[in-house]
N, C-alpha and C positions, 0 to 999 in steps of 0.2 A: 489593532495589530501594530507591530513594530514598523516605524517608518524607515528603519535602517535596512530592511530586507531588500535584497536585489530582486530585479524582475524575474530572473530565472528561478531563484529560490522561492519566490512567491508562487510561481506557477507550479513548481515541483512539489511543494508541501501539501498539495491537494491529493496526492496519490495515496494509494492504499496498497497494502501488502496483502498477499493471499494468505488464506488460513487452511490448516489441515482439518479433517473432520474426524471426530471421535466423541464418545459419550462417557459421562461419569455422574454419579449421584452425590458423592460426598467429597469435600475439599479438606485436606489435612489441616487440623487445627494448629499443628506445629508450624507448618509452612505459612499459614495465614499470619501467625504472630510474628514471624520473621520479617514480614513485609511492612510492619508498622513503622520501622525506622529507616529513613532514606540512607543510601550509601553515601560515601564521601564523593565530592565533586570530581576529584582527581583519581583516575584509575591507578592500580598498583604499578602498571608498567605500560609503556608504549612499544608496539612491535612494528618494525619496518620490514617490508618484504624485500629480500635481497634479489630474488628473481621471480617476480609475480607472473602468473599465467594470464596474459591479457589477450583479448580478442578485439581486433579493430572493427569498429562499427561507424555509423555516421556521426555528425556533430551533435553534441548536447543530447545524449541518449537519456530516455526517461525510465519509467518502470516497465521492465520486461515481463514476459509471461512464458511459462513452460507448457509445451504440448505433450502430454503423456502418451499420446498415440504414436506420433512420429518421432518423439523424443527430441524435438528441436526447440530452440530458444528464439523468441520473437522480440526484437528490440525496437521500440519506437524512437526515432531520431528527431527530436523537436527542431533542432537547428537545420537539419538537412531535408526535413519534410518527407521522410520515407521510413520504411520498416526493414531492418536487416534480419534475415533468418539465418541462424547459426546451428551447426551440430554441437553437441556437448564438448567436442574436442576443438571447437573454435573454427571449424571449416565453414566458410561462408557459402550458403546455398543460393541465396537470392537477395536482391534489394527490391522490395515491392514499392513501386511508385504510387504517390498520392497526388491529389490536385495541387496546382500551383498555390503557394503561400500556406500550405498545410503545416500544422504544428502538432503532430501526434505526441501525446504525453504519457499515456498509460495503456496497457493491454490486459485483458482478462480472457481466460480460456473458458469456453462453454462446452462441457462434456456431453450435453444432450445432443448437440448437432456437430460436434467436433469443429466448431468455428472459433474464431478469435475476434473480440470486439475491441476496437481502438478508438479512444476518445481524442478529439482534436479541439482544444480550447481556442485555437486561433480562428478557425473557420466555423466553430460552433456546430460540429457534426460528429457522427460516429460512423466508423467504417467497419465492415464485416469481412474478415479474411477466411478463406478455406484453403488449406495447404499453402501454396505459393501465389494464390490469386486473390485479388480484390473482387468480391462478388456483390457488394452492396454499399451504397452511401446513403445515409439518412439525410433527408432535406434539412438544411440548417434552420429553416423557419419553424421547424417542429421541436427544436431543442434549444436550450438556453444555457450556454457555457457548460456543456457536459464534461464531467470529470470523474475520476475515481471509480471505475467500473468494478463490480463484484458480481459473483454468480449466486443466485438463490436456488438451492437444491430442492426446496419445497415446491416452488412454483415452476422451476425450470426456466426462469427468466434471468436476464442480465439487468442489474440495477445500476443506474447511473445517477450521480448527484449533480445538482445544479448549484453552482457557487456564485451566481450573480443574477441580477434581475429578479424574477419571481421565484422565491425559494421553493424547491420541489425535488422530489425523487421521480425518476423516469424508469419505467419497466419496459424492456425491449425483449422481443422474441423473434428470432429469424430476421425478417425484413419489416416487422411490424412494431409499432409503438403500442404496447398493450395498455398502459395507463400512466397518467400524470398524477402524482400524489402531492398535493399542495401542502405547504407547511407555514403556519402562522405563529409558530412557537416563538421565534425571534426574527429580527429583521434580516439577519445574515443567513444565506442559504446553506443547506447541508453540503458537506464536502466529502470526506472519505466514508466508505461503507465497508462492512465486513459481516459475514454470517458466522454466528456462534452456535455450533451444533450441540453444545451442552444446554444452553437456555433455549435453543431453537428460535433465536431472535436475530433480527438485523440490527447492527449497531451503526449509528451515524454520528459523526463529529459535527458539532456546530461551533464555528470559529469564534463568533462574537459572544456567544452565551457561555463559553468555557465549560461545555458539558458534552457528554455522549448520551444520545437518546436511544431508547430501546423500542423497536418496532416488532409487532407480530409478523413473522416471515410469510404468513399466508394472506392475512388481511391488510397488513401494514397499518394497523391501528397502533397509536402510540401507547406504550405500556408503562413508560416512566423514563427517568433520566438520572444521571449521576454527575456531580461536579468533578471536574478534573483540573489540570493545570491551565495556564494562560495560552490561548491560541492553539487549541488541540488540532491535530491533523491525522496522519495515517494510523491505522489500527491493525494489530496482529493478534491471532489466537494461538495459544499454547495448548497443543493437543495432549500433552503429558500432564501438566499441572492444572489444566482447564481454567486458566486465567486469560484475561484480555489485557493487552498493553496498548496505550495510546501515546504518541509523541506530542509534547507540548513545546511549540517553537519558541515562544518568548521566555518561558521559564526554564528552558534547556534541560528538561527532564522527561521521564516516562512515568505515567501513572499506571499502576497495576490495579485492576478491578475485576469483579465478577458481575455478570449480568443476569444471574438467576434471581427470580423474585423481584424485590425492590432494588436489587443491586447493592454492591458494597465496594467502597474504595479501600484498597489494602495498602495505600501509601505510594510513594514515588521513589525513583532512582535517578540521580543526576547523570547526565550523559554529556556529549559535546555541545558545541554551539550550533544552533540552527538545525535541529533534528527534523528531517523531512520524510524519511521512509523507514519502515520497520518490517522485519520478516522473521519467522521462526524456523529453525532447523530441527526436524524430528530426529535426525541422526545423532546430533550432539546435544540436543535438548537445550540449545542456546538461542537467545534472541539477539538479532543483529539490528543496529540502529545506524543509519547513514546521517552523519552530521555535516551539512553542506558548508557551514561557515568555519568550523575548526578543521575541515578537510580530513576527517578520520571516521572510522566506524567503531562504535562502542559494541562490545560483546557482553551480554548479560548472561550469567550462569543461571539457568532455569531452576536449579536445585538450591543453590545458596542465595540466589537473588542478589548477587553482587556484580559489579562491573570490574573484573580483575584486569582487563586489557582494553586498549584502544588500538585499532589497526590503522597505521598511517600509510604513506606512499600514494595518496590520492590527491587530485586537484579539487574536484567538486563531486564527492560521492553523493549520488542521488537515489536512483531506484535500486531495489533489491529483489531477487527472486531465488527460490530454492529449486534446484534441479533434482528430481526424484530418480534420474538415471545415474548421474555421477555422484549423487548424495552430497553435492557441494552447493555453497552459496555463491551467487554471482552479484557483483556490485557494478552498477553503471557509473562510470566516471566521466562526467560531462565534458570538461575542458580538454581532457585527454582523448576524447572520442573513442572510448574503448569500454569494454565490459571485462571486469577482472574476476577470475575464478579463485575463491579462497580455499 
């Protein structure tokens, strides 16, 4: 890994973006061919927001989550040690307190129980929220640097990656730890995870192996892996083109691949410096990439597979989340202690 990475960026790059669910059998040959050639490293133009819609939150916000039942946004504030709950119009509903020295970094929504799971890499635990209440805290001695939560619709469990100590995936359900899945594939632990409904597999980034490994979403048996860029992190699923995208921190690009069968690497697109988070917008069919070091957000056109613009006006863009109510993408801006609606 790059020794130049800041502590905040190192922590934030383990997050994962949520994916939409849809199925398809065939990928267009024309689109696949278009992916073979990476785009230019410089976007066609940079766009600066004149009057961005910003929502004040706590310090150093991480990867938020959207609750489709109450239509609220849940923002983990790593620096403030709490969770801000916002309406889509930026009205603050509550600030959910967490234990002293907490460092919440990412949240995922569990549709089975209408709960939200919050990973805390500082205290090594996971919190369970329901509405505006903290209802459970997992003992830290049962988890090892939990990060990058994702929901498994096949098992109805929340999958958490361990990025230090003994490499493993951890399956949670309600207040119970269902299973620890050890990994001896490489010495570095699994980091971000995402479910791909096309291949019906769980995809896991391995930072030192520079690959994404495919797991059976029911048994979590390893089915294969695919090489990507250097120091891969967050993954997003494109429900229109049925491709997966993974950010590569050190090579400053995004690898596009499919996880069906043996998997296929379709090429890469250059983005900004320090890509740490990625999310797909089903409304615009665009993929958004938060670049923490270049302080901008790259926008990939899902049809042309080009990066025509980079959105600026950020200090440290980190987490991304798509809001199905407003049909907008939200960007967590760490140093500005805000979340910006695009």
